[in-house]
Structures are given as structure tokens and as C-alpha cells.
DRENPAZA-699821 format. One record per residue: residue in three letters; x, y, z of N, C-alpha, C, O in turn. Coordinates in steps of 0.2 Angstrom, whole numbers, padded with zeros to 4 digits, always signed. Example, Ala and Ser with C-alpha at 12.3 -4.5 7.8 and 13.67 -1.06 7.14 Angstrom:
<nodes>
ALA+0066-0028+0039+0062-0022+0039+0066-0016+0039+0071-0017+0042
SER+0064-0011+0035+0068-0005+0036+0064+0000+0039+0067+0006+0040
</nodes>
This chain:
<nodes>
MET+0019-0114+0023+0015-0108+0021+0011-0111+0014+0014-0115+0011
THR+0005-0108+0013+0002-0110+0007+0005-0106+0001+0009-0101+0002
ASP+0003-0108-0005+0005-0104-0011+0003-0097-0011+0006-0092-0014
HIS-0003-0096-0009-0006-0089-0008-0007-0087-0001-0011-0091+0002
VAL-0005-0081+0001-0006-0079+0008-0013-0076+0009-0016-0076+0014
ILE-0016-0073+0003-0022-0070+0003-0026-0073-0003-0023-0072-0009
GLU-0032-0075-0002-0036-0077-0008-0044-0074-0006-0046-0076-0001
THR-0046-0070-0011-0053-0068-0010-0057-0070-0017-0054-0070-0022
ARG-0063-0072-0016-0067-0074-0022-0074-0071-0021-0078-0072-0016
ALA-0076-0066-0026-0082-0063-0026-0083-0059-0019-0089-0059-0017
LEU-0078-0057-0016-0079-0054-0009-0083-0048-0009-0081-0043-0013
THR-0088-0047-0006-0093-0041-0006-0094-0039+0001-0096-0043+0006
LYS-0094-0033+0002-0096-0030+0009-0100-0024+0008-0098-0019+0004
ARG-0106-0024+0010-0110-0018+0010-0111-0015+0017-0112-0019+0022
TYR-0111-0008+0017-0114-0005+0023-0120-0001+0021-0120+0005+0019
GLY-0126-0004+0022-0132-0001+0020-0132-0001+0012-0131-0006+0009
ALA-0133+0005+0010-0132+0006+0003-0125+0007+0000-0125+0007-0006
LYS-0120+0008+0004-0114+0009+0002-0110+0002+0000-0110-0002+0005
LEU-0107+0001-0005-0104-0005-0007-0096-0004-0006-0093+0000-0010
ALA-0093-0007-0001-0086-0006+0001-0082-0010-0003-0076-0008-0006
LEU-0084-0017-0004-0080-0022-0008-0085-0024-0013-0091-0026-0011
ASP-0083-0024-0019-0088-0026-0025-0085-0032-0028-0082-0032-0033
ALA-0087-0038-0026-0086-0045-0029-0078-0045-0030-0076-0047-0036
LEU-0074-0044-0025-0067-0043-0026-0064-0050-0027-0065-0054-0022
ASP-0060-0051-0032-0056-0057-0033-0049-0055-0033-0046-0051-0037
LEU-0045-0058-0028-0039-0056-0026-0034-0062-0024-0037-0065-0019
SER-0029-0063-0027-0024-0068-0025-0017-0065-0024-0014-0062-0029
ILE-0014-0066-0018-0008-0063-0017-0003-0069-0015-0004-0073-0010
ALA+0002-0070-0019+0007-0076-0018+0011-0075-0012+0012-0069-0010
ALA+0013-0080-0009+0018-0080-0003+0024-0078-0006+0027-0079-0011
GLY+0028-0074-0001+0034-0071-0002+0034-0064-0005+0029-0062-0007
ARG+0039-0060-0004+0040-0053-0007+0036-0048-0002+0033-0050+0002
ILE+0037-0042-0004+0033-0036-0001+0028-0034-0006+0030-0032-0012
HIS+0022-0034-0004+0016-0032-0009+0013-0026-0006+0012-0026+0000
ALA+0012-0021-0010+0010-0015-0008+0002-0014-0011+0001-0016-0016
ILE-0002-0012-0006-0009-0011-0008-0011-0004-0007-0010-0001-0002
VAL-0013-0001-0013-0014+0006-0013-0021+0008-0016-0024+0003-0019
GLY-0024+0014-0014-0030+0016-0017-0032+0022-0014-0030+0024-0008
ALA-0037+0025-0017-0039+0032-0014-0044+0030-0008-0045+0024-0006
ASN-0045+0035-0004-0049+0034+0002-0056+0031+0000-0059+0034-0005
GLY-0059+0026+0003-0065+0023+0001-0064+0017-0004-0069+0015-0007
ALA-0058+0016-0006-0056+0010-0011-0058+0003-0008-0059-0001-0012
GLY-0058+0003-0001-0060-0004+0002-0054-0007+0005-0055-0013+0008
LYS-0049-0003+0006-0043-0007+0009-0044-0009+0016-0043-0014+0018
SER-0047-0004+0020-0048-0005+0027-0053-0011+0028-0052-0015+0033
THR-0058-0011+0024-0063-0016+0025-0060-0023+0023-0062-0028+0026
LEU-0056-0023+0018-0053-0029+0016-0049-0032+0022-0049-0038+0023
PHE-0045-0028+0025-0041-0030+0031-0045-0033+0037-0043-0038+0040
ARG-0050-0029+0038-0054-0031+0044-0058-0038+0042-0058-0042+0047
ILE-0060-0039+0036-0062-0046+0035-0057-0051+0035-0058-0056+0037
LEU-0051-0050+0032-0046-0055+0032-0044-0057+0039-0042-0062+0040
LEU-0044-0052+0043-0041-0053+0050-0047-0056+0054-0046-0057+0060
GLY-0053-0057+0052-0058-0060+0055-0062-0055+0060-0066-0057+0064
PHE-0061-0048+0059-0064-0043+0063-0071-0041+0061-0075-0038+0064
LEU-0072-0043+0054-0079-0041+0051-0081-0046+0046-0077-0049+0043
PRO-0087-0048+0046-0090-0053+0042-0091-0050+0035-0093-0044+0034
PRO-0090-0054+0029-0092-0052+0023-0100-0052+0022-0103-0056+0025
THR-0102-0048+0017-0109-0049+0015-0110-0055+0011-0115-0058+0012
SER-0105-0056+0007-0105-0062+0003-0098-0063+0000-0094-0059+0001
GLY-0097-0069-0003-0091-0071-0005-0087-0074+0000-0089-0075+0006
SER-0080-0075-0001-0076-0079+0003-0069-0075+0004-0067-0072-0001
ALA-0066-0076+0009-0059-0073+0010-0055-0078+0014-0057-0081+0019
ARG-0049-0080+0012-0044-0084+0015-0038-0081+0016-0035-0077+0012
ILE-0035-0082+0022-0028-0079+0024-0024-0085+0027-0026-0089+0031
LEU-0018-0086+0024-0014-0091+0025-0017-0098+0025-0016-0103+0029
GLY-0022-0099+0020-0025-0105+0019-0031-0106+0023-0034-0111+0022
ARG-0033-0102+0028-0038-0102+0032-0044-0098+0031-0043-0092+0028
ASP-0050-0100+0032-0056-0096+0031-0055-0090+0036-0054-0091+0042
SER-0056-0084+0034-0054-0078+0038-0059-0078+0044-0058-0075+0049
GLN-0065-0081+0043-0070-0081+0048-0070-0086+0053-0074-0087+0058
GLN-0065-0090+0053-0064-0096+0057-0057-0097+0060-0054-0102+0061
LEU-0053-0091+0061-0046-0091+0063-0046-0093+0070-0050-0090+0075
THR-0041-0097+0072-0040-0099+0079-0035-0095+0082-0031-0091+0078
PRO-0034-0095+0088-0028-0091+0091-0021-0093+0088-0017-0089+0087
ALA-0020-0099+0086-0014-0102+0083-0013-0099+0076-0008-0097+0074
ASP-0019-0098+0073-0019-0095+0066-0017-0088+0067-0013-0085+0063
ARG-0020-0084+0072-0018-0077+0073-0011-0076+0075-0008-0071+0073
GLY-0008-0081+0078-0001-0080+0080+0004-0081+0074+0009-0078+0074
ARG+0001-0083+0068+0005-0083+0062+0005-0077+0058+0008-0076+0053
ILE+0000-0072+0060-0001-0066+0057+0001-0060+0061-0001-0059+0067
GLY+0006-0056+0059+0008-0049+0062+0004-0044+0059+0003-0043+0053
PHE+0002-0039+0063-0002-0033+0061+0000-0027+0064+0001-0027+0070
VAL+0002-0022+0060+0004-0015+0063+0000-0010+0059+0000-0010+0053
ASN-0003-0006+0063-0007+0000+0060-0004+0006+0062+0001+0007+0065
GLU-0007+0012+0060-0005+0018+0061-0005+0021+0068-0002+0025+0070
GLU-0009+0017+0072-0011+0020+0079-0005+0018+0084-0003+0021+0088
HIS-0002+0012+0082+0004+0010+0087+0001+0010+0094+0005+0012+0098
THR-0004+0007+0095-0007+0007+0102-0004+0002+0106-0005-0004+0105
LEU-0001+0004+0111+0003+0000+0116+0001+0003+0123+0000+0009+0124
PRO+0001-0002+0128+0000+0001+0135+0005+0006+0138+0010+0004+0139
GLY+0003+0012+0138+0007+0017+0140+0010+0017+0147+0015+0020+0148
TRP+0007+0014+0151+0009+0013+0158+0014+0008+0160+0017+0008+0165
MET+0015+0003+0155+0020-0002+0155+0027+0000+0153+0027+0004+0149
ARG+0032-0003+0156+0039-0002+0154+0040-0006+0147+0037-0011+0146
VAL+0045-0004+0143+0046-0007+0137+0048-0015+0138+0046-0019+0135
SER+0052-0016+0144+0054-0023+0145+0048-0027+0147+0048-0033+0145
ALA+0043-0024+0151+0038-0028+0153+0033-0030+0147+0030-0035+0147
VAL+0032-0025+0142+0028-0027+0136+0032-0032+0132+0028-0037+0130
ALA+0038-0032+0131+0042-0037+0127+0041-0044+0131+0041-0049+0127
ALA+0042-0044+0137+0041-0050+0141+0034-0053+0140+0034-0059+0140
MET+0029-0049+0140+0022-0051+0139+0021-0054+0133+0018-0060+0132
GLN+0024-0051+0127+0024-0054+0121+0028-0060+0120+0026-0065+0117
ARG+0033-0060+0123+0038-0066+0123+0034-0073+0126+0034-0078+0123
ARG+0030-0072+0131+0026-0077+0134+0020-0079+0130+0018-0085+0130
GLN+0018-0074+0126+0012-0076+0122+0013-0079+0116+0009-0083+0113
TYR+0019-0078+0113+0021-0081+0106+0026-0086+0107+0032-0085+0109
PRO+0025-0093+0106+0030-0098+0107+0036-0098+0102+0041-0100+0103
ARG+0035-0094+0096+0040-0094+0091+0044-0087+0092+0047-0085+0087
TRP+0044-0084+0098+0047-0078+0099+0054-0078+0097+0058-0083+0099
ASN+0056-0073+0093+0063-0073+0090+0067-0067+0093+0066-0061+0091
PRO+0071-0068+0098+0074-0062+0101+0079-0058+0097+0080-0052+0097
ARG+0082-0062+0092+0086-0059+0087+0083-0054+0083+0085-0048+0081
ALA+0077-0056+0081+0072-0051+0076+0070-0045+0080+0070-0040+0078
TYR+0069-0046+0087+0067-0040+0091+0073-0035+0091+0072-0029+0091
GLU+0079-0038+0093+0085-0034+0094+0087-0030+0087+0089-0025+0087
GLU+0086-0034+0081+0088-0031+0075+0084-0025+0074+0087-0020+0071
VAL+0078-0025+0075+0073-0019+0074+0074-0013+0080+0075-0008+0078
ILE+0074-0015+0086+0074-0011+0091+0081-0007+0091+0081-0001+0094
GLY+0086-0010+0089+0093-0007+0088+0093-0001+0084+0098+0003+0084
HIS+0088+0000+0080+0087+0006+0076+0085+0012+0080+0085+0018+0077
TYR+0083+0011+0086+0079+0016+0090+0083+0017+0097+0086+0012+0099
HIS+0082+0023+0099+0085+0024+0106+0080+0023+0111+0077+0028+0115
VAL+0078+0017+0112+0073+0015+0116+0076+0011+0122+0080+0006+0121
LEU+0075+0013+0128+0078+0009+0134+0073+0005+0137+0067+0006+0138
PRO+0075-0001+0140+0070-0006+0143+0066-0003+0148+0061-0005+0149
GLU+0069+0001+0152+0066+0004+0158+0061+0010+0157+0057+0012+0161
GLN+0061+0012+0150+0056+0017+0149+0049+0015+0149+0048+0009+0147
LYS+0045+0019+0151+0038+0018+0150+0036+0019+0142+0038+0024+0139
VAL+0031+0015+0140+0029+0016+0133+0026+0023+0132+0027+0026+0126
GLY+0023+0026+0137+0020+0032+0136+0025+0038+0135+0024+0043+0133
GLN+0031+0036+0137+0037+0041+0136+0040+0041+0130+0044+0045+0128
LEU+0038+0036+0125+0042+0036+0119+0038+0041+0114+0033+0042+0114
SER+0043+0043+0109+0040+0047+0104+0036+0043+0099+0036+0036+0100
ARG+0032+0046+0095+0028+0042+0090+0032+0037+0086+0030+0032+0084
GLY+0038+0040+0083+0042+0036+0079+0045+0030+0083+0046+0025+0081
GLU+0047+0031+0090+0050+0026+0094+0044+0020+0095+0046+0014+0095
ARG+0038+0023+0096+0033+0018+0097+0032+0014+0091+0030+0008+0091
ALA+0032+0017+0085+0031+0013+0079+0037+0008+0078+0035+0002+0076
GLY+0043+0010+0080+0049+0005+0079+0048-0001+0084+0049-0006+0083
PHE+0046+0001+0090+0045-0004+0096+0039-0009+0094+0040-0015+0095
ASN+0034-0006+0091+0028-0010+0088+0030-0015+0083+0029-0021+0083
LEU+0034-0013+0078+0037-0017+0073+0042-0022+0076+0041-0028+0074
ALA+0046-0020+0081+0050-0025+0084+0046-0031+0087+0048-0037+0086
LEU+0041-0029+0091+0037-0034+0094+0034-0039+0089+0033-0045+0090
THR+0031-0036+0084+0027-0040+0079+0032-0044+0075+0030-0050+0074
LEU+0038-0042+0073+0042-0047+0069+0045-0052+0074+0046-0058+0071
ALA+0046-0050+0080+0049-0055+0085+0044-0061+0086+0046-0067+0088
GLN+0037-0060+0085+0033-0066+0086+0033-0071+0081+0030-0076+0081
GLY+0037-0070+0075+0039-0075+0070+0033-0076+0065+0031-0081+0064
PRO+0030-0070+0063+0024-0071+0058+0026-0074+0051+0031-0072+0049
GLU+0021-0077+0049+0022-0079+0042+0020-0074+0037+0022-0073+0031
LEU+0015-0070+0039+0012-0064+0036+0012-0058+0040+0010-0058+0046
LEU+0015-0053+0037+0015-0046+0041+0011-0041+0037+0013-0040+0031
VAL+0006-0039+0040+0002-0034+0037+0003-0027+0040+0003-0026+0046
LEU+0005-0022+0036+0007-0015+0039+0002-0010+0035+0002-0009+0029
ASP-0002-0008+0040-0008-0003+0037-0006+0004+0039-0007+0006+0045
GLU-0003+0008+0034-0001+0015+0035+0003+0015+0042+0002+0020+0046
PRO+0009+0011+0042+0013+0011+0048+0017+0018+0049+0019+0019+0055
THR+0018+0022+0044+0022+0028+0045+0018+0034+0045+0020+0040+0045
LEU+0011+0033+0045+0007+0039+0045+0008+0044+0052+0008+0041+0057
GLY+0009+0050+0050+0011+0055+0056+0018+0055+0058+0019+0059+0063
LEU+0022+0051+0055+0029+0051+0057+0033+0056+0053+0031+0058+0048
ASP+0038+0059+0056+0042+0064+0053+0047+0060+0048+0047+0054+0048
VAL+0051+0064+0044+0055+0061+0039+0060+0056+0042+0061+0051+0039
VAL+0063+0058+0048+0068+0054+0051+0065+0048+0053+0068+0042+0052
ALA+0060+0048+0057+0056+0042+0059+0054+0037+0054+0054+0031+0054
LYS+0052+0040+0048+0050+0036+0042+0055+0032+0040+0055+0026+0038
ARG+0061+0036+0039+0067+0032+0036+0069+0027+0041+0071+0021+0039
ALA+0069+0028+0048+0071+0023+0052+0067+0017+0052+0069+0011+0052
PHE+0060+0018+0051+0055+0013+0051+0056+0008+0045+0057+0002+0045
LEU+0057+0012+0039+0058+0008+0033+0065+0004+0033+0065-0002+0031
GLU+0070+0007+0036+0077+0004+0036+0076-0002+0041+0079-0008+0039
SER+0073-0002+0046+0072-0007+0051+0068-0013+0048+0069-0019+0050
LEU+0064-0011+0044+0060-0016+0040+0064-0020+0035+0064-0026+0034
MET+0067-0016+0031+0071-0018+0025+0077-0023+0027+0079-0028+0023
TYR+0080-0021+0033+0086-0025+0035+0085-0030+0040+0089-0032+0043
SER+0078-0032+0041+0077-0037+0046+0077-0044+0043+0073-0045+0038
SER+0080-0048+0046+0080-0055+0043+0074-0058+0044+0072-0063+0040
ALA+0070-0056+0049+0063-0059+0050+0058-0057+0045+0054-0061+0043
ALA+0059-0051+0043+0055-0048+0037+0056-0052+0031+0052-0053+0027
GLU+0062-0054+0030+0064-0057+0024+0061-0064+0023+0060-0067+0018
SER+0060-0067+0029+0057-0074+0029+0049-0074+0029+0047-0080+0030
CYS+0046-0069+0029+0039-0069+0029+0036-0064+0023+0040-0061+0020
THR+0030-0065+0022+0027-0061+0016+0024-0055+0020+0021-0055+0025
VAL+0025-0049+0016+0024-0042+0019+0018-0039+0015+0019-0039+0008
ILE+0013-0037+0018+0008-0033+0014+0008-0026+0017+0007-0025+0023
TYR+0010-0021+0013+0011-0014+0015+0006-0010+0012+0006-0009+0005
CYS+0002-0007+0016-0003-0002+0014-0001+0005+0015+0000+0006+0021
SER-0001+0009+0011+0002+0016+0012-0001+0021+0006-0002+0019+0001
HIS-0001+0027+0008-0003+0032+0003+0004+0036+0001+0004+0040-0003
GLN+0009+0034+0004+0016+0037+0003+0019+0033-0003+0022+0028-0001
MET+0019+0036-0009+0022+0032-0015+0029+0031-0014+0032+0027-0017
GLU+0033+0036-0011+0040+0035-0011+0042+0029-0006+0047+0026-0008
GLU+0038+0028-0002+0039+0022+0002+0038+0015-0002+0042+0011-0002
ILE+0032+0015-0005+0030+0010-0010+0036+0008-0015+0038+0003-0016
GLU+0038+0014-0018+0043+0013-0023+0050+0010-0020+0053+0007-0024
ARG+0051+0012-0014+0057+0009-0011+0057+0002-0009+0062-0002-0009
VAL+0051+0000-0006+0051-0007-0003+0047-0012-0007+0049-0018-0006
ALA+0042-0010-0011+0038-0015-0014+0040-0018-0020+0044-0015-0024
GLU+0039-0025-0021+0040-0029-0027+0034-0030-0031+0035-0032-0037
ASN+0028-0029-0028+0022-0030-0031+0017-0025-0029+0017-0023-0023
LEU+0014-0022-0034+0009-0016-0033+0002-0018-0035+0001-0021-0040
ILE-0002-0017-0030-0009-0019-0030-0013-0013-0029-0013-0009-0024
ILE-0017-0011-0035-0021-0005-0034-0029-0007-0034-0031-0011-0038
LEU-0032-0005-0028-0039-0006-0027-0043+0001-0029-0040+0006-0027
GLU-0048+0000-0032-0052+0006-0034-0060+0004-0034-0062-0001-0037
ARG-0063+0007-0029-0070+0006-0028-0072-0001-0027-0077-0004-0029
GLY-0068-0004-0022-0069-0011-0020-0067-0016-0025-0069-0022-0024
ARG-0064-0015-0030-0062-0020-0035-0054-0019-0036-0051-0014-0035
LEU-0052-0025-0039-0045-0025-0041-0044-0021-0048-0047-0023-0053
ALA-0040-0016-0048-0039-0012-0054-0033-0013-0057-0032-0012-0063
HIS-0028-0015-0054-0021-0017-0057-0017-0021-0052-0017-0020-0046
MET-0013-0025-0055-0007-0028-0051-0001-0030-0055-0002-0033-0061
SER+0004-0027-0053+0011-0029-0057+0016-0026-0053+0015-0023-0047
ALA+0023-0027-0055+0028-0024-0052+0028-0016-0053+0025-0014-0058
PRO+0030-0012-0048+0029-0005-0048+0032-0002-0054+0029+0003-0058
GLU+0038-0004-0056+0041-0002-0062+0038-0003-0069+0038+0001-0073
GLU+0034-0009-0069+0030-0011-0075+0024-0006-0075+0022-0004-0081
PHE+0021-0004-0069+0016+0000-0070+0018+0007-0072+0015+0010-0076
CYS+0024+0010-0069+0026+0016-0071+0027+0016-0079+0026+0022-0082
ALA+0030+0011-0082+0031+0011-0089+0025+0012-0093+0025+0013-0099
ARG+0019+0010-0090+0013+0011-0094+0010+0018-0094+0006+0020-0098
VAL+0013+0022-0090+0010+0029-0089+0016+0034-0092+0022+0034-0090
THR+0014+0038-0096+0019+0043-0099+0016+0050-0099+0010+0051-0099
HIS+0020+0055-0098+0018+0062-0098+0021+0065-0105+0026+0065-0106
TRP+0016+0068-0108+0017+0071-0115+0016+0079-0114+0011+0081-0111
VAL+0020+0083-0117+0020+0090-0117+0019+0092-0124+0024+0091-0128
ALA+0014+0096-0126+0013+0098-0133+0012+0105-0134+0008+0108-0129
ASP+0015+0108-0139+0014+0116-0140+0008+0116-0145+0010+0115-0151
ILE+0002+0117-0143-0004+0118-0147-0006+0125-0147-0008+0127-0142
PRO-0006+0129-0153-0007+0136-0152-0014+0138-0151-0016+0144-0152
PHE-0019+0133-0150-0026+0134-0149-0029+0129-0145-0025+0125-0142
ALA-0035+0129-0144-0038+0124-0139-0036+0117-0142-0037+0115-0148
GLY-0034+0113-0137-0032+0106-0139-0038+0102-0140-0044+0104-0140
PRO-0037+0095-0142-0043+0091-0144-0047+0090-0138-0045+0090-0132
PRO-0054+0088-0139-0058+0087-0133-0055+0081-0129-0053+0076-0132
PRO-0055+0082-0122-0053+0076-0118-0055+0070-0120-0052+0065-0119
ALA-0062+0069-0121-0065+0063-0123-0062+0059-0129-0062+0053-0130
SER-0058+0063-0133-0055+0061-0139-0048+0059-0139-0045+0056-0143
VAL-0045+0060-0133-0038+0059-0132-0037+0051-0129-0040+0050-0124
PRO-0034+0047-0133-0033+0040-0131-0029+0039-0125-0024+0042-0124
GLY-0032+0035-0120-0028+0033-0114-0028+0039-0109-0023+0039-0105
LEU-0032+0044-0110-0031+0050-0106-0032+0049-0098-0037+0046-0096
LEU-0027+0051-0094-0028+0051-0087-0029+0058-0084-0034+0059-0080
GLN-0025+0062-0086-0026+0069-0084-0024+0074-0089-0019+0072-0094
VAL-0026+0080-0090-0024+0085-0094-0024+0092-0091-0028+0094-0087
GLN-0019+0096-0092-0018+0102-0089-0015+0107-0095-0012+0105-0099
ARG-0016+0113-0094-0013+0118-0098-0009+0123-0094-0012+0126-0090
ILE-0002+0123-0095+0002+0127-0091+0007+0131-0095+0010+0128-0099
ASP+0007+0137-0094+0011+0142-0098+0010+0141-0105+0015+0141-0109
GLY+0004+0140-0107+0002+0139-0114+0004+0132-0117+0002+0131-0123
LEU+0006+0128-0113+0008+0121-0116+0003+0116-0113+0000+0117-0107
HIS+0001+0111-0117-0004+0106-0115+0000+0100-0112+0005+0097-0116
HIS-0002+0098-0106+0001+0092-0103-0004+0087-0102-0009+0087-0100
TYR-0002+0081-0105-0006+0075-0105-0003+0069-0101+0003+0068-0103
LEU-0006+0067-0097-0004+0060-0093-0008+0055-0096-0015+0055-0096
VAL-0005+0050-0099-0009+0045-0103-0007+0038-0101-0001+0037-0099
LEU-0011+0033-0102-0010+0026-0101-0009+0022-0107-0014+0022-0111
ASP-0004+0018-0107-0003+0013-0113-0003+0016-0120-0006+0014-0124
GLN+0001+0022-0120+0001+0025-0126+0009+0026-0128+0013+0026-0124
HIS+0010+0025-0135+0017+0025-0137+0019+0030-0142+0016+0035-0142
ASP+0023+0028-0147+0025+0033-0152+0019+0036-0156+0019+0042-0158
ASP+0014+0032-0157+0008+0034-0161+0004+0040-0157+0000+0043-0161
PHE+0005+0041-0151+0002+0046-0147+0005+0053-0150+0001+0058-0150
ALA+0011+0053-0151+0014+0059-0154+0011+0061-0161+0010+0067-0162
GLN+0009+0056-0165+0006+0057-0171-0001+0060-0170-0003+0064-0174
PHE-0004+0057-0165-0011+0060-0163-0010+0067-0161-0014+0071-0163
LEU-0005+0069-0157-0005+0076-0155-0003+0081-0161-0006+0086-0162
ARG+0001+0078-0165+0003+0082-0171-0003+0083-0176-0004+0088-0179
GLY-0007+0078-0176-0013+0078-0180-0018+0083-0177-0023+0086-0180
ALA-0018+0084-0170-0022+0089-0167-0019+0096-0167-0022+0101-0164
GLY-0014+0097-0171-0011+0104-0172-0005+0106-0168-0002+0111-0168
ALA-0002+0101-0164+0004+0102-0160+0010+0104-0165+0012+0100-0169
ARG+0014+0109-0163+0020+0111-0166+0026+0107-0164+0030+0105-0168
THR+0026+0106-0157+0031+0102-0154+0028+0097-0150+0023+0098-0147
VAL+0031+0091-0149+0029+0086-0144+0035+0083-0141+0040+0081-0144
GLN+0034+0082-0134+0039+0079-0130+0036+0074-0125+0031+0076-0122
SER+0040+0068-0124+0037+0064-0119+0042+0063-0114+0048+0064-0115
MET+0040+0061-0108+0045+0059-0102+0042+0054-0097+0035+0054-0097
PRO+0046+0051-0094+0043+0046-0089+0040+0049-0083+0041+0055-0082
VAL+0037+0046-0079+0034+0049-0073+0036+0045-0067+0038+0039-0067
SER+0035+0048-0061+0036+0044-0055+0030+0040-0053+0025+0040-0056
LEU+0031+0035-0048+0026+0031-0046+0020+0035-0043+0014+0033-0044
ASP+0022+0040-0039+0017+0044-0036+0012+0047-0042+0006+0047-0041
ARG+0015+0050-0047+0012+0053-0052+0007+0048-0056+0002+0049-0058
ALA+0010+0042-0057+0007+0037-0061+0001+0035-0057-0005+0034-0060
VAL+0002+0033-0051-0004+0030-0047-0009+0036-0046-0015+0034-0047
ASN-0007+0042-0044-0012+0047-0043-0016+0048-0050-0022+0050-0050
GLY-0013+0048-0055-0016+0049-0062-0021+0044-0063-0026+0045-0066
PHE-0019+0038-0062-0023+0032-0063-0029+0032-0059-0035+0031-0062
LEU-0029+0034-0053-0034+0034-0048-0039+0040-0050-0045+0040-0048
ALA-0036+0045-0053-0040+0051-0054-0044+0050-0061-0048+0055-0063
LYS-0043+0045-0065-0045+0045-0072-0053+0045-0072-0056+0047-0077
ASN-0056+0042-0067-0064+0042-0067-0067+0049-0064-0073+0049-0064
HIS-0063+0053-0062-0065+0060-0060-0066+0064-0065-0064+0063-0071
ALA-0070+0070-0064-0071+0075-0069-0065+0078-0071-0061+0080-0067
MET-0063+0079-0078-0057+0081-0080-0058+0089-0082-0063+0090-0085
PRO-0054+0093-0081-0054+0100-0083-0053+0100-0091-0049+0097-0093
ALA-0057+0104-0094-0056+0105-0101-0050+0109-0103-0049+0114-0099
ALA-0046+0107-0108-0041+0111-0110-0043+0118-0112-0047+0119-0117
ALA-0040+0123-0109-0043+0130-0111-0039+0133-0117-0040+0138-0119
</nodes>
């Protein structure tokens, strides 16, 4: 494997007047589970399509596992596993027949990896794929993909539409798979509780650019929630340092801020706050606040 599984340089993609990727520079190191998050339209799907060779860039370059994404050979594609939210498999075929077909296609087929994952589900070899529940299809799809022995596993919203039980089964079958431990995983999801549980590296895309990259806990440490009792209108939002979101609830002003420390309490007291309290935030609150920072903010009433 190369030092970096994904490398893009000034990667740009336009759809007419719409700019989906804006000179994106991104390097993802081999190993670990990397989460890619962003609002709808951030460019995640376009990035995957280019990396997997399904779509050409307008300009710039993209490399995956050291290869130009536009020149991938069948052998290169065999090194990459891809699971998306559709879990599209031939519904008329039996589970055993689909597994046998995949086994013939991939010379590095790992039966132990297949059994490790499929064992989390009540899937019988003689069942037709069309008879499986959505959660079972997701697990079967993951089992097939990990058994091919990928060096890079790309999971694009793999639990979308699954119930709580099916989501837990999918995550546990991924986390406890020895095959997943031996490859690099790129996990794309809007479900922050999943990201918080599995990811070691957090990548935030915003409007086609890299907005942030760090460990999830490091990012959470940058965002804090402050509650201030201000007996009148608070300071204008434009004057609040590091402001991501502001709300007034039950007479109290709530500020979500980035990269602010004890001096922020002094700012609030200077703005007339009688009491000030700070508290940590969840990854979901931190990411959503960060992505909302460029949207119009409500004025504190």
C-alpha cells in the first residue's frame, strides 16, 4: 500500500455553472477509519465518483491507492471495496450463488472475512437476495466486500434507511472484522453517532473544499456551548468572536462558538451577562454548528 490511499491536487469539478469541487487538496493516510462528512452539496458524492473513475474531473488530479483515478485497471478496482446506501444486489439469485460468483471474481477472496460478517445476520445460503430485509442486504453486501480482500474500503452512507437494530449490527460487524482492521476505511455518513463510535480521523468538506481534518475528539474540544443570563438584547452576532450559532431560550442566551476559551466569559460579562456557564458539546452539535456558520444567523431577541 502507498503512504496515502487518497490524494487530490486542485481537484475541480463543474456541472455547468455549479462548482461541486473547488480546487480540493486532500491527502488521506493509509490505515485507520477516516470519516468524511459535510452538508448536502458539499461535494462528497462527486469526490467518490471521480476517485472511483466513474466521472472525469474538470481540472486537477486525483489518485487512489497510488493510481490515477482515471486510469484504473480491473486489478486496481479489485483492491478497492465500495458499499453505498443502495445495497444493490441481484434479487433473483440465492445468497450462496452470489457469494460463489464473487469468490470466482476476486483471487484474494477471504472466506473467514465473509463468515465473520455474515455471522452477525440471520442469512441462509438458500435464501434469495430479494427475500432479505434491508438490514440483511446491508450485512451481506459488507460481507461480500470485505471478503474480496480490499486494501481500501469506501462506505458511502451504508446505514441510510436502516432501523436502530440493523445499524448496530452493521457497525459491530464492521468494527469486529479482522479484514476491516487490515485495510483503510473511508466512512461517509450524516449519522454523527456512528462517526463518533468508529472514526479515528474526521474530514469535513464544505462547498467543495477541505474545511477541517483532525481526530473527532480534537474537533469537539474546539467547540463550546456557553449560556449567559443577559437581561437585555445581547451583543450583535457579528461582534461575537468565533460565533457558530446563537439562540435565546427561556430568557437565556445560548452561544455555540469555535476556538474560544476563558476570555469568552469575559466578553459575555462585558456585554452585560449576570451569569456565564460553559459546557462541552457532542460531535453532532459541533459538526452541525460548524457547517451552519456561513448560513444566516437569527438575531438575539
